[in-house]
PDB file of N, CA, C and O in Angstrom:
ATOM      1  N   MET A   1     -28.413 -52.186  24.888  1.00  0.00           N
ATOM      2  CA  MET A   1     -28.196 -52.106  23.584  1.00  0.00           C
ATOM      3  C   MET A   1     -27.159 -53.161  23.166  1.00  0.00           C
ATOM      4  O   MET A   1     -26.170 -53.205  23.897  1.00  0.00           O
ATOM      5  N   LYS A   2     -27.189 -53.929  22.242  1.00  0.00           N
ATOM      6  CA  LYS A   2     -26.261 -54.866  22.064  1.00  0.00           C
ATOM      7  C   LYS A   2     -25.225 -54.245  21.119  1.00  0.00           C
ATOM      8  O   LYS A   2     -25.572 -53.538  20.172  1.00  0.00           O
ATOM      9  N   PHE A   3     -23.988 -54.517  21.390  1.00  0.00           N
ATOM     10  CA  PHE A   3     -22.825 -53.842  20.924  1.00  0.00           C
ATOM     11  C   PHE A   3     -22.064 -54.760  19.614  1.00  0.00           C
ATOM     12  O   PHE A   3     -21.245 -55.667  19.766  1.00  0.00           O
ATOM     13  N   ASN A   4     -22.442 -54.386  18.698  1.00  0.00           N
ATOM     14  CA  ASN A   4     -21.820 -55.348  17.524  1.00  0.00           C
ATOM     15  C   ASN A   4     -21.073 -54.333  16.455  1.00  0.00           C
ATOM     16  O   ASN A   4     -20.894 -53.141  16.700  1.00  0.00           O
ATOM     17  N   PHE A   5     -20.661 -54.989  15.222  1.00  0.00           N
ATOM     18  CA  PHE A   5     -19.929 -54.223  14.326  1.00  0.00           C
ATOM     19  C   PHE A   5     -20.628 -52.798  13.891  1.00  0.00           C
ATOM     20  O   PHE A   5     -20.083 -51.703  14.032  1.00  0.00           O
ATOM     21  N   ALA A   6     -21.682 -52.975  13.446  1.00  0.00           N
ATOM     22  CA  ALA A   6     -22.648 -51.769  13.137  1.00  0.00           C
ATOM     23  C   ALA A   6     -22.579 -50.649  14.234  1.00  0.00           C
ATOM     24  O   ALA A   6     -22.272 -49.479  14.010  1.00  0.00           O
ATOM     25  N   THR A   7     -22.877 -51.127  15.329  1.00  0.00           N
ATOM     26  CA  THR A   7     -22.661 -50.049  16.486  1.00  0.00           C
ATOM     27  C   THR A   7     -21.432 -49.549  16.579  1.00  0.00           C
ATOM     28  O   THR A   7     -21.368 -48.326  16.709  1.00  0.00           O
ATOM     29  N   ALA A   8     -20.267 -50.256  16.544  1.00  0.00           N
ATOM     30  CA  ALA A   8     -19.023 -49.740  16.380  1.00  0.00           C
ATOM     31  C   ALA A   8     -18.578 -48.716  15.458  1.00  0.00           C
ATOM     32  O   ALA A   8     -17.859 -47.740  15.675  1.00  0.00           O
ATOM     33  N   MET A   9     -19.189 -49.147  14.286  1.00  0.00           N
ATOM     34  CA  MET A   9     -18.986 -48.179  13.169  1.00  0.00           C
ATOM     35  C   MET A   9     -19.492 -46.994  13.215  1.00  0.00           C
ATOM     36  O   MET A   9     -18.962 -45.988  12.743  1.00  0.00           O
ATOM     37  N   TRP A  10     -20.744 -47.056  13.894  1.00  0.00           N
ATOM     38  CA  TRP A  10     -21.601 -45.628  14.193  1.00  0.00           C
ATOM     39  C   TRP A  10     -20.882 -44.834  15.081  1.00  0.00           C
ATOM     40  O   TRP A  10     -20.754 -43.619  14.932  1.00  0.00           O
ATOM     41  N   VAL A  11     -20.376 -45.515  16.060  1.00  0.00           N
ATOM     42  CA  VAL A  11     -19.777 -44.574  17.232  1.00  0.00           C
ATOM     43  C   VAL A  11     -18.279 -44.049  16.593  1.00  0.00           C
ATOM     44  O   VAL A  11     -17.813 -42.954  16.908  1.00  0.00           O
ATOM     45  N   PHE A  12     -17.680 -44.864  15.771  1.00  0.00           N
ATOM     46  CA  PHE A  12     -16.518 -44.451  15.043  1.00  0.00           C
ATOM     47  C   PHE A  12     -16.649 -43.324  14.159  1.00  0.00           C
ATOM     48  O   PHE A  12     -15.842 -42.397  14.225  1.00  0.00           O
ATOM     49  N   TRP A  13     -17.785 -43.330  13.176  1.00  0.00           N
ATOM     50  CA  TRP A  13     -18.257 -42.170  12.438  1.00  0.00           C
ATOM     51  C   TRP A  13     -18.455 -41.040  13.080  1.00  0.00           C
ATOM     52  O   TRP A  13     -17.907 -39.970  12.815  1.00  0.00           O
ATOM     53  N   TYR A  14     -19.345 -41.273  14.053  1.00  0.00           N
ATOM     54  CA  TYR A  14     -19.903 -40.005  14.995  1.00  0.00           C
ATOM     55  C   TYR A  14     -18.443 -39.248  15.572  1.00  0.00           C
ATOM     56  O   TYR A  14     -18.158 -38.053  15.490  1.00  0.00           O
ATOM     57  N   SER A  15     -17.678 -40.298  16.145  1.00  0.00           N
ATOM     58  CA  SER A  15     -16.577 -39.623  16.891  1.00  0.00           C
ATOM     59  C   SER A  15     -15.456 -39.111  15.778  1.00  0.00           C
ATOM     60  O   SER A  15     -14.675 -38.223  16.119  1.00  0.00           O
ATOM     61  N   LEU A  16     -15.389 -39.627  14.561  1.00  0.00           N
ATOM     62  CA  LEU A  16     -14.617 -39.018  13.408  1.00  0.00           C
ATOM     63  C   LEU A  16     -15.052 -37.663  13.160  1.00  0.00           C
ATOM     64  O   LEU A  16     -14.301 -36.689  13.131  1.00  0.00           O
ATOM     65  N   LEU A  17     -16.418 -37.648  12.966  1.00  0.00           N
ATOM     66  CA  LEU A  17     -16.881 -36.157  12.348  1.00  0.00           C
ATOM     67  C   LEU A  17     -16.651 -35.232  13.609  1.00  0.00           C
ATOM     68  O   LEU A  17     -16.034 -34.176  13.468  1.00  0.00           O
ATOM     69  N   ALA A  18     -17.059 -35.556  14.637  1.00  0.00           N
ATOM     70  CA  ALA A  18     -16.774 -34.516  15.822  1.00  0.00           C
ATOM     71  C   ALA A  18     -15.314 -34.258  15.823  1.00  0.00           C
ATOM     72  O   ALA A  18     -14.977 -33.075  15.889  1.00  0.00           O
ATOM     73  N   ALA A  19     -14.483 -35.074  15.766  1.00  0.00           N
ATOM     74  CA  ALA A  19     -12.960 -34.914  15.855  1.00  0.00           C
ATOM     75  C   ALA A  19     -12.582 -34.070  14.719  1.00  0.00           C
ATOM     76  O   ALA A  19     -11.672 -33.268  14.925  1.00  0.00           O
ATOM     77  N   ILE A  20     -13.122 -34.107  13.545  1.00  0.00           N
ATOM     78  CA  ILE A  20     -12.557 -33.450  12.339  1.00  0.00           C
ATOM     79  C   ILE A  20     -13.183 -32.103  12.491  1.00  0.00           C
ATOM     80  O   ILE A  20     -12.535 -31.173  12.010  1.00  0.00           O
ATOM     81  N   SER A  21     -14.187 -31.852  13.001  1.00  0.00           N
ATOM     82  CA  SER A  21     -14.796 -30.663  13.311  1.00  0.00           C
ATOM     83  C   SER A  21     -14.128 -29.683  14.259  1.00  0.00           C
ATOM     84  O   SER A  21     -13.933 -28.473  14.142  1.00  0.00           O
ATOM     85  N   LEU A  22     -13.795 -30.639  15.348  1.00  0.00           N
ATOM     86  CA  LEU A  22     -13.065 -29.934  16.679  1.00  0.00           C
ATOM     87  C   LEU A  22     -11.652 -29.451  16.137  1.00  0.00           C
ATOM     88  O   LEU A  22     -11.162 -28.396  16.541  1.00  0.00           O
ATOM     89  N   ALA A  23     -10.989 -30.296  15.167  1.00  0.00           N
ATOM     90  CA  ALA A  23      -9.585 -29.816  14.423  1.00  0.00           C
ATOM     91  C   ALA A  23      -9.730 -28.735  13.696  1.00  0.00           C
ATOM     92  O   ALA A  23      -8.916 -27.828  13.871  1.00  0.00           O
ATOM     93  N   LEU A  24     -10.639 -28.595  12.855  1.00  0.00           N
ATOM     94  CA  LEU A  24     -10.883 -27.467  11.958  1.00  0.00           C
ATOM     95  C   LEU A  24     -11.384 -26.328  12.948  1.00  0.00           C
ATOM     96  O   LEU A  24     -11.132 -25.184  12.570  1.00  0.00           O
ATOM     97  N   PHE A  25     -11.966 -26.447  13.997  1.00  0.00           N
ATOM     98  CA  PHE A  25     -12.194 -25.460  14.850  1.00  0.00           C
ATOM     99  C   PHE A  25     -10.868 -24.674  15.242  1.00  0.00           C
ATOM    100  O   PHE A  25     -10.543 -23.509  15.014  1.00  0.00           O
ATOM    101  N   SER A  26     -10.140 -25.812  15.982  1.00  0.00           N
ATOM    102  CA  SER A  26      -8.809 -25.161  16.553  1.00  0.00           C
ATOM    103  C   SER A  26      -7.908 -24.733  15.634  1.00  0.00           C
ATOM    104  O   SER A  26      -7.017 -24.030  16.110  1.00  0.00           O
ATOM    105  N   THR A  27      -7.844 -24.990  14.143  1.00  0.00           N
ATOM    106  CA  THR A  27      -6.785 -24.511  13.364  1.00  0.00           C
ATOM    107  C   THR A  27      -7.279 -23.435  12.477  1.00  0.00           C
ATOM    108  O   THR A  27      -6.485 -22.721  11.864  1.00  0.00           O
ATOM    109  N   ILE A  28      -8.597 -23.286  12.382  1.00  0.00           N
ATOM    110  CA  ILE A  28      -8.892 -22.160  11.345  1.00  0.00           C
ATOM    111  C   ILE A  28      -8.925 -20.708  12.166  1.00  0.00           C
ATOM    112  O   ILE A  28      -9.548 -20.628  13.225  1.00  0.00           O
ATOM    113  N   PRO A  29      -8.310 -19.725  11.682  1.00  0.00           N
ATOM    114  CA  PRO A  29      -8.015 -18.502  12.507  1.00  0.00           C
ATOM    115  C   PRO A  29      -9.123 -17.527  12.214  1.00  0.00           C
ATOM    116  O   PRO A  29      -9.089 -16.520  12.921  1.00  0.00           O
ATOM    117  N   SER A  30     -10.101 -17.594  11.332  1.00  0.00           N
ATOM    118  CA  SER A  30     -11.211 -16.790  11.066  1.00  0.00           C
ATOM    119  C   SER A  30     -12.513 -17.078  11.823  1.00  0.00           C
ATOM    120  O   SER A  30     -12.582 -18.124  12.469  1.00  0.00           O
ATOM    121  N   LEU A  31     -13.599 -16.190  11.793  1.00  0.00           N
ATOM    122  CA  LEU A  31     -14.647 -16.466  12.415  1.00  0.00           C
ATOM    123  C   LEU A  31     -15.584 -17.526  11.669  1.00  0.00           C
ATOM    124  O   LEU A  31     -16.755 -17.537  12.047  1.00  0.00           O
ATOM    125  N   VAL A  32     -15.258 -18.321  10.767  1.00  0.00           N
ATOM    126  CA  VAL A  32     -16.042 -19.302  10.075  1.00  0.00           C
ATOM    127  C   VAL A  32     -15.527 -20.530  11.230  1.00  0.00           C
ATOM    128  O   VAL A  32     -16.310 -21.477  11.291  1.00  0.00           O
ATOM    129  N   LYS A  33     -14.708 -20.588  11.844  1.00  0.00           N
ATOM    130  CA  LYS A  33     -14.399 -21.531  12.860  1.00  0.00           C
ATOM    131  C   LYS A  33     -15.592 -21.904  13.784  1.00  0.00           C
ATOM    132  O   LYS A  33     -15.851 -23.010  14.258  1.00  0.00           O
ATOM    133  N   TYR A  34     -16.255 -20.739  13.929  1.00  0.00           N
ATOM    134  CA  TYR A  34     -17.583 -20.929  14.940  1.00  0.00           C
ATOM    135  C   TYR A  34     -18.478 -21.999  14.245  1.00  0.00           C
ATOM    136  O   TYR A  34     -19.039 -22.847  14.940  1.00  0.00           O
ATOM    137  N   ILE A  35     -18.601 -21.985  13.110  1.00  0.00           N
ATOM    138  CA  ILE A  35     -19.572 -23.015  12.498  1.00  0.00           C
ATOM    139  C   ILE A  35     -19.284 -24.436  12.817  1.00  0.00           C
ATOM    140  O   ILE A  35     -20.128 -25.324  12.938  1.00  0.00           O
ATOM    141  N   PHE A  36     -17.814 -24.569  12.957  1.00  0.00           N
ATOM    142  CA  PHE A  36     -17.417 -25.962  13.164  1.00  0.00           C
ATOM    143  C   PHE A  36     -17.777 -26.262  14.848  1.00  0.00           C
ATOM    144  O   PHE A  36     -17.958 -27.410  15.251  1.00  0.00           O
ATOM    145  N   SER A  37     -17.840 -25.224  15.627  1.00  0.00           N
ATOM    146  CA  SER A  37     -18.063 -25.622  17.047  1.00  0.00           C
ATOM    147  C   SER A  37     -19.668 -26.070  17.059  1.00  0.00           C
ATOM    148  O   SER A  37     -20.115 -27.101  17.561  1.00  0.00           O
ATOM    149  N   LEU A  38     -20.353 -25.119  16.434  1.00  0.00           N
ATOM    150  CA  LEU A  38     -21.859 -25.509  16.352  1.00  0.00           C
ATOM    151  C   LEU A  38     -22.173 -26.883  15.696  1.00  0.00           C
ATOM    152  O   LEU A  38     -23.096 -27.618  16.048  1.00  0.00           O
ATOM    153  N   LEU A  39     -21.202 -27.160  14.600  1.00  0.00           N
ATOM    154  CA  LEU A  39     -21.343 -28.601  14.204  1.00  0.00           C
ATOM    155  C   LEU A  39     -20.882 -29.659  15.223  1.00  0.00           C
ATOM    156  O   LEU A  39     -21.355 -30.787  15.085  1.00  0.00           O
ATOM    157  N   VAL A  40     -20.059 -29.447  16.181  1.00  0.00           N
ATOM    158  CA  VAL A  40     -19.683 -30.437  17.087  1.00  0.00           C
ATOM    159  C   VAL A  40     -21.050 -30.628  18.009  1.00  0.00           C
ATOM    160  O   VAL A  40     -21.566 -31.726  18.217  1.00  0.00           O
ATOM    161  N   ILE A  41     -21.432 -29.651  18.409  1.00  0.00           N
ATOM    162  CA  ILE A  41     -22.507 -29.747  19.196  1.00  0.00           C
ATOM    163  C   ILE A  41     -23.551 -30.392  18.695  1.00  0.00           C
ATOM    164  O   ILE A  41     -24.148 -31.173  19.437  1.00  0.00           O
ATOM    165  N   TYR A  42     -23.987 -30.207  17.349  1.00  0.00           N
ATOM    166  CA  TYR A  42     -24.963 -30.803  16.816  1.00  0.00           C
ATOM    167  C   TYR A  42     -24.748 -32.487  16.594  1.00  0.00           C
ATOM    168  O   TYR A  42     -25.618 -33.357  16.634  1.00  0.00           O
ATOM    169  N   ILE A  43     -23.327 -32.634  16.353  1.00  0.00           N
ATOM    170  CA  ILE A  43     -22.830 -34.065  16.355  1.00  0.00           C
ATOM    171  C   ILE A  43     -23.166 -34.825  17.462  1.00  0.00           C
ATOM    172  O   ILE A  43     -23.649 -35.956  17.403  1.00  0.00           O
ATOM    173  N   GLY A  44     -22.874 -34.114  18.627  1.00  0.00           N
ATOM    174  CA  GLY A  44     -22.861 -34.716  19.962  1.00  0.00           C
ATOM    175  C   GLY A  44     -24.386 -34.871  20.403  1.00  0.00           C
ATOM    176  O   GLY A  44     -24.710 -35.842  21.087  1.00  0.00           O
ATOM    177  N   ILE A  45     -25.364 -33.875  19.995  1.00  0.00           N
ATOM    178  CA  ILE A  45     -26.657 -34.093  20.363  1.00  0.00           C
ATOM    179  C   ILE A  45     -27.397 -35.304  19.541  1.00  0.00           C
ATOM    180  O   ILE A  45     -28.241 -36.019  20.081  1.00  0.00           O
ATOM    181  N   ARG A  46     -26.997 -35.454  18.203  1.00  0.00           N
ATOM    182  CA  ARG A  46     -27.427 -36.485  17.551  1.00  0.00           C
ATOM    183  C   ARG A  46     -27.038 -37.753  18.158  1.00  0.00           C
ATOM    184  O   ARG A  46     -27.860 -38.635  18.403  1.00  0.00           O
ATOM    185  N   PHE A  47     -25.670 -37.861  18.427  1.00  0.00           N
ATOM    186  CA  PHE A  47     -25.157 -39.159  18.928  1.00  0.00           C
ATOM    187  C   PHE A  47     -25.893 -39.345  20.411  1.00  0.00           C
ATOM    188  O   PHE A  47     -26.409 -40.417  20.729  1.00  0.00           O
ATOM    189  N   PHE A  48     -25.883 -38.268  21.215  1.00  0.00           N
ATOM    190  CA  PHE A  48     -26.579 -38.756  22.413  1.00  0.00           C
ATOM    191  C   PHE A  48     -28.175 -39.089  22.222  1.00  0.00           C
ATOM    192  O   PHE A  48     -28.636 -39.856  23.068  1.00  0.00           O
ATOM    193  N   ARG A  49     -28.901 -38.699  21.407  1.00  0.00           N
ATOM    194  CA  ARG A  49     -30.188 -39.152  21.047  1.00  0.00           C
ATOM    195  C   ARG A  49     -30.242 -40.675  20.698  1.00  0.00           C
ATOM    196  O   ARG A  49     -31.063 -41.467  21.159  1.00  0.00           O
ATOM    197  N   ARG A  50     -29.052 -41.019  19.645  1.00  0.00           N
ATOM    198  CA  ARG A  50     -29.199 -42.135  19.240  1.00  0.00           C
ATOM    199  C   ARG A  50     -28.609 -43.224  20.176  1.00  0.00           C
ATOM    200  O   ARG A  50     -29.098 -44.344  20.034  1.00  0.00           O
ATOM    201  N   PHE A  51     -27.699 -43.085  21.050  1.00  0.00           N
ATOM    202  CA  PHE A  51     -27.115 -44.021  21.946  1.00  0.00           C
ATOM    203  C   PHE A  51     -27.324 -43.452  23.330  1.00  0.00           C
ATOM    204  O   PHE A  51     -26.790 -42.387  23.641  1.00  0.00           O
ATOM    205  N   GLU A  52     -28.090 -44.135  24.174  1.00  0.00           N
ATOM    206  CA  GLU A  52     -28.520 -43.588  25.376  1.00  0.00           C
ATOM    207  C   GLU A  52     -27.723 -44.195  26.574  1.00  0.00           C
ATOM    208  O   GLU A  52     -27.912 -43.755  27.708  1.00  0.00           O
ATOM    209  N   THR A  53     -26.850 -45.185  26.337  1.00  0.00           N
ATOM    210  CA  THR A  53     -26.074 -45.675  27.636  1.00  0.00           C
ATOM    211  C   THR A  53     -24.967 -44.852  27.848  1.00  0.00           C
ATOM    212  O   THR A  53     -24.473 -44.145  26.970  1.00  0.00           O
ATOM    213  N   LEU A  54     -24.528 -44.940  29.120  1.00  0.00           N
ATOM    214  CA  LEU A  54     -23.402 -44.156  29.462  1.00  0.00           C
ATOM    215  C   LEU A  54     -22.126 -44.871  28.941  1.00  0.00           C
ATOM    216  O   LEU A  54     -21.253 -44.067  28.615  1.00  0.00           O
ATOM    217  N   GLY A  55     -21.845 -45.985  28.805  1.00  0.00           N
ATOM    218  CA  GLY A  55     -20.755 -46.559  28.137  1.00  0.00           C
ATOM    219  C   GLY A  55     -20.458 -45.972  26.833  1.00  0.00           C
ATOM    220  O   GLY A  55     -19.405 -45.394  26.563  1.00  0.00           O
ATOM    221  N   MET A  56     -21.550 -46.172  25.952  1.00  0.00           N
ATOM    222  CA  MET A  56     -21.348 -45.672  24.735  1.00  0.00           C
ATOM    223  C   MET A  56     -20.965 -44.163  24.749  1.00  0.00           C
ATOM    224  O   MET A  56     -19.915 -43.860  24.182  1.00  0.00           O
ATOM    225  N   ARG A  57     -21.706 -43.185  25.337  1.00  0.00           N
ATOM    226  CA  ARG A  57     -21.365 -41.797  25.416  1.00  0.00           C
ATOM    227  C   ARG A  57     -19.758 -41.594  25.885  1.00  0.00           C
ATOM    228  O   ARG A  57     -18.995 -40.756  25.404  1.00  0.00           O
ATOM    229  N   ILE A  58     -19.459 -42.484  26.851  1.00  0.00           N
ATOM    230  CA  ILE A  58     -17.971 -42.389  27.273  1.00  0.00           C
ATOM    231  C   ILE A  58     -16.874 -42.842  26.186  1.00  0.00           C
ATOM    232  O   ILE A  58     -15.744 -42.368  26.072  1.00  0.00           O
ATOM    233  N   ILE A  59     -17.392 -43.750  25.496  1.00  0.00           N
ATOM    234  CA  ILE A  59     -16.733 -44.139  24.244  1.00  0.00           C
ATOM    235  C   ILE A  59     -16.512 -43.316  23.316  1.00  0.00           C
ATOM    236  O   ILE A  59     -15.425 -43.076  22.789  1.00  0.00           O
ATOM    237  N   PHE A  60     -17.783 -42.742  23.026  1.00  0.00           N
ATOM    238  CA  PHE A  60     -17.580 -41.527  21.896  1.00  0.00           C
ATOM    239  C   PHE A  60     -16.885 -40.276  22.333  1.00  0.00           C
ATOM    240  O   PHE A  60     -16.593 -39.496  21.427  1.00  0.00           O
ATOM    241  N   ILE A  61     -16.570 -39.948  23.542  1.00  0.00           N
ATOM    242  CA  ILE A  61     -15.980 -38.700  23.921  1.00  0.00           C
ATOM    243  C   ILE A  61     -14.625 -38.963  23.887  1.00  0.00           C
ATOM    244  O   ILE A  61     -13.816 -38.296  23.242  1.00  0.00           O
ATOM    245  N   VAL A  62     -14.294 -40.179  24.752  1.00  0.00           N
ATOM    246  CA  VAL A  62     -12.795 -40.627  24.529  1.00  0.00           C
ATOM    247  C   VAL A  62     -12.370 -40.603  23.116  1.00  0.00           C
ATOM    248  O   VAL A  62     -11.576 -39.738  22.748  1.00  0.00           O
ATOM    249  N   LEU A  63     -12.860 -41.537  22.246  1.00  0.00           N
ATOM    250  CA  LEU A  63     -12.606 -41.788  20.926  1.00  0.00           C
ATOM    251  C   LEU A  63     -12.350 -40.246  20.368  1.00  0.00           C
ATOM    252  O   LEU A  63     -11.226 -39.923  19.985  1.00  0.00           O
ATOM    253  N   ALA A  64     -13.334 -39.419  20.347  1.00  0.00           N
ATOM    254  CA  ALA A  64     -13.429 -38.021  19.512  1.00  0.00           C
ATOM    255  C   ALA A  64     -12.306 -37.502  20.057  1.00  0.00           C
ATOM    256  O   ALA A  64     -11.584 -36.990  19.201  1.00  0.00           O
ATOM    257  N   ILE A  65     -11.817 -37.432  21.352  1.00  0.00           N
ATOM    258  CA  ILE A  65     -10.704 -36.531  21.971  1.00  0.00           C
ATOM    259  C   ILE A  65      -9.325 -37.248  21.162  1.00  0.00           C
ATOM    260  O   ILE A  65      -8.502 -36.570  20.548  1.00  0.00           O
ATOM    261  N   LEU A  66      -9.260 -38.733  21.295  1.00  0.00           N
ATOM    262  CA  LEU A  66      -8.015 -39.233  20.641  1.00  0.00           C
ATOM    263  C   LEU A  66      -7.937 -38.963  19.139  1.00  0.00           C
ATOM    264  O   LEU A  66      -6.859 -38.677  18.618  1.00  0.00           O
ATOM    265  N   LEU A  67      -9.193 -39.062  18.364  1.00  0.00           N
ATOM    266  CA  LEU A  67      -9.063 -38.756  17.123  1.00  0.00           C
ATOM    267  C   LEU A  67      -8.677 -37.301  16.805  1.00  0.00           C
ATOM    268  O   LEU A  67      -7.924 -37.006  15.877  1.00  0.00           O
ATOM    269  N   TYR A  68      -9.227 -36.443  17.611  1.00  0.00           N
ATOM    270  CA  TYR A  68      -8.886 -34.909  17.541  1.00  0.00           C
ATOM    271  C   TYR A  68      -7.284 -34.723  17.783  1.00  0.00           C
ATOM    272  O   TYR A  68      -6.668 -33.749  17.351  1.00  0.00           O
ATOM    273  N   PHE A  69      -6.809 -35.571  18.380  1.00  0.00           N
ATOM    274  CA  PHE A  69      -5.307 -35.121  18.850  1.00  0.00           C
ATOM    275  C   PHE A  69      -4.396 -35.753  17.752  1.00  0.00           C
ATOM    276  O   PHE A  69      -3.330 -35.201  17.477  1.00  0.00           O
ATOM    277  N   ILE A  70      -4.837 -37.045  17.036  1.00  0.00           N
ATOM    278  CA  ILE A  70      -4.254 -37.387  15.859  1.00  0.00           C
ATOM    279  C   ILE A  70      -4.334 -36.444  14.697  1.00  0.00           C
ATOM    280  O   ILE A  70      -3.365 -36.172  13.988  1.00  0.00           O
ATOM    281  N   ILE A  71      -5.569 -35.949  14.536  1.00  0.00           N
ATOM    282  CA  ILE A  71      -6.069 -35.138  13.163  1.00  0.00           C
ATOM    283  C   ILE A  71      -5.086 -33.768  13.237  1.00  0.00           C
ATOM    284  O   ILE A  71      -4.351 -33.415  12.315  1.00  0.00           O
ATOM    285  N   VAL A  72      -5.248 -32.975  14.710  1.00  0.00           N
ATOM    286  CA  VAL A  72      -4.376 -31.890  14.701  1.00  0.00           C
ATOM    287  C   VAL A  72      -2.777 -32.113  14.423  1.00  0.00           C
ATOM    288  O   VAL A  72      -2.061 -31.299  13.840  1.00  0.00           O
ATOM    289  N   LEU A  73      -2.377 -33.312  14.927  1.00  0.00           N
ATOM    290  CA  LEU A  73      -0.944 -33.696  14.771  1.00  0.00           C
ATOM    291  C   LEU A  73      -0.766 -33.868  13.320  1.00  0.00           C
ATOM    292  O   LEU A  73       0.289 -33.382  12.914  1.00  0.00           O
ATOM    293  N   VAL A  74      -1.442 -34.378  12.502  1.00  0.00           N
ATOM    294  CA  VAL A  74      -1.467 -34.566  11.073  1.00  0.00           C
ATOM    295  C   VAL A  74      -1.399 -33.182  10.228  1.00  0.00           C
ATOM    296  O   VAL A  74      -0.561 -32.880   9.378  1.00  0.00           O
ATOM    297  N   ILE A  75      -2.450 -32.460  10.665  1.00  0.00           N
ATOM    298  CA  ILE A  75      -2.532 -30.911  10.073  1.00  0.00           C
ATOM    299  C   ILE A  75      -1.379 -30.233  10.373  1.00  0.00           C
ATOM    300  O   ILE A  75      -0.784 -29.632   9.478  1.00  0.00           O
ATOM    301  N   THR A  76      -0.894 -30.243  11.737  1.00  0.00           N
ATOM    302  CA  THR A  76       0.440 -29.579  12.088  1.00  0.00           C
ATOM    303  C   THR A  76       1.624 -30.043  11.269  1.00  0.00           C
ATOM    304  O   THR A  76       2.416 -29.181  10.888  1.00  0.00           O
ATOM    305  N   MET A  77       1.820 -31.239  10.975  1.00  0.00           N
ATOM    306  CA  MET A  77       2.908 -31.827  10.179  1.00  0.00           C
ATOM    307  C   MET A  77       2.697 -31.338   8.768  1.00  0.00           C
ATOM    308  O   MET A  77       3.698 -30.960   8.161  1.00  0.00           O
ATOM    309  N   ILE A  78       1.593 -31.297   8.203  1.00  0.00           N
ATOM    310  CA  ILE A  78       1.472 -30.910   7.010  1.00  0.00           C
ATOM    311  C   ILE A  78       1.636 -29.395   6.710  1.00  0.00           C
ATOM    312  O   ILE A  78       2.242 -29.005   5.711  1.00  0.00           O
ATOM    313  N   ILE A  79       1.075 -28.565   7.608  1.00  0.00           N
ATOM    314  CA  ILE A  79       1.475 -27.092   7.629  1.00  0.00           C
ATOM    315  C   ILE A  79       3.019 -26.865   7.688  1.00  0.00           C
ATOM    316  O   ILE A  79       3.600 -26.118   6.901  1.00  0.00           O
ATOM    317  N   TYR A  80       3.551 -27.469   8.541  1.00  0.00           N
ATOM    318  CA  TYR A  80       5.124 -27.356   8.712  1.00  0.00           C
ATOM    319  C   TYR A  80       5.915 -27.764   7.481  1.00  0.00           C
ATOM    320  O   TYR A  80       6.918 -27.177   7.074  1.00  0.00           O
ATOM    321  N   LEU A  81       5.368 -28.804   6.949  1.00  0.00           N
ATOM    322  CA  LEU A  81       6.119 -29.308   5.614  1.00  0.00           C
ATOM    323  C   LEU A  81       5.871 -28.313   4.511  1.00  0.00           C
ATOM    324  O   LEU A  81       6.717 -27.914   3.710  1.00  0.00           O
ATOM    325  N   ARG A  82       4.560 -27.950   4.575  1.00  0.00           N
ATOM    326  CA  ARG A  82       4.276 -26.906   3.319  1.00  0.00           C
ATOM    327  C   ARG A  82       5.136 -25.492   3.578  1.00  0.00           C
ATOM    328  O   ARG A  82       5.590 -24.846   2.633  1.00  0.00           O
ATOM    329  N   ASP A  83       5.305 -25.085   5.000  1.00  0.00           N
ATOM    330  CA  ASP A  83       6.054 -24.077   5.177  1.00  0.00           C
ATOM    331  C   ASP A  83       7.576 -24.035   4.915  1.00  0.00           C
ATOM    332  O   ASP A  83       8.251 -23.023   4.727  1.00  0.00           O
ATOM    333  N   ASN A  84       8.001 -25.345   4.939  1.00  0.00           N
ATOM    334  CA  ASN A  84       9.574 -25.730   4.856  1.00  0.00           C
ATOM    335  C   ASN A  84       9.568 -26.682   3.705  1.00  0.00           C
ATOM    336  O   ASN A  84       9.552 -27.891   3.939  1.00  0.00           O
ATOM    337  N   PRO A  85       9.581 -26.223   2.454  1.00  0.00           N
ATOM    338  CA  PRO A  85       9.744 -26.941   1.316  1.00  0.00           C
ATOM    339  C   PRO A  85      11.067 -27.791   1.245  1.00  0.00           C
ATOM    340  O   PRO A  85      11.175 -28.872   0.667  1.00  0.00           O
ATOM    341  N   GLU A  86      12.023 -27.145   1.906  1.00  0.00           N
ATOM    342  CA  GLU A  86      13.500 -27.835   1.736  1.00  0.00           C
ATOM    343  C   GLU A  86      13.466 -29.079   2.340  1.00  0.00           C
ATOM    344  O   GLU A  86      14.205 -29.960   1.901  1.00  0.00           O
ATOM    345  N   LEU A  87      12.611 -29.332   3.427  1.00  0.00           N
ATOM    346  CA  LEU A  87      12.529 -30.707   4.089  1.00  0.00           C
ATOM    347  C   LEU A  87      12.133 -31.807   3.004  1.00  0.00           C
ATOM    348  O   LEU A  87      12.654 -32.922   2.970  1.00  0.00           O
ATOM    349  N   LEU A  88      11.208 -31.389   2.173  1.00  0.00           N
ATOM    350  CA  LEU A  88      10.651 -32.293   1.115  1.00  0.00           C
ATOM    351  C   LEU A  88      11.612 -32.715   0.096  1.00  0.00           C
ATOM    352  O   LEU A  88      11.535 -33.850  -0.375  1.00  0.00           O
ATOM    353  N   ASN A  89      12.626 -31.780  -0.328  1.00  0.00           N
ATOM    354  CA  ASN A  89      13.521 -31.958  -1.372  1.00  0.00           C
ATOM    355  C   ASN A  89      14.647 -32.661  -0.826  1.00  0.00           C
ATOM    356  O   ASN A  89      15.311 -33.291  -1.648  1.00  0.00           O
ATOM    357  N   GLY A  90      15.052 -32.701   0.500  1.00  0.00           N
ATOM    358  CA  GLY A  90      16.047 -33.307   1.053  1.00  0.00           C
ATOM    359  C   GLY A  90      17.300 -32.540   0.971  1.00  0.00           C
ATOM    360  O   GLY A  90      18.426 -33.029   1.066  1.00  0.00           O
ATOM    361  N   VAL A  91      16.978 -31.132   0.761  1.00  0.00           N
ATOM    362  CA  VAL A  91      18.187 -30.340   0.948  1.00  0.00           C
ATOM    363  C   VAL A  91      18.198 -29.771   2.438  1.00  0.00           C
ATOM    364  O   VAL A  91      17.138 -29.550   3.022  1.00  0.00           O
ATOM    365  N   GLY A  92      19.583 -29.518   3.098  1.00  0.00           N
ATOM    366  CA  GLY A  92      19.395 -28.993   4.263  1.00  0.00           C
ATOM    367  C   GLY A  92      19.486 -29.756   5.229  1.00  0.00           C
ATOM    368  O   GLY A  92      19.320 -29.329   6.371  1.00  0.00           O
TER     369      GLY A  92
END
């Protein structure tokens, strides 16, 4: 398979969707989180059907993990700032 800009964008979007779903799975405390785990499995199956080369699959998994860590970091910072509003006001 030829690697071009369109292919790179497809890999990025699939990885981003998987990372967002994984981040929501790890941050939501209720039973609804299991819907996101099923969504990640579905996204992975769709990606593996579309791209059959080993290199593309490795790129997808590594990119999804990196994006997952970035998204969880952002979610954690937002929750921390929401729970500590004095940090946003410059007091303390």
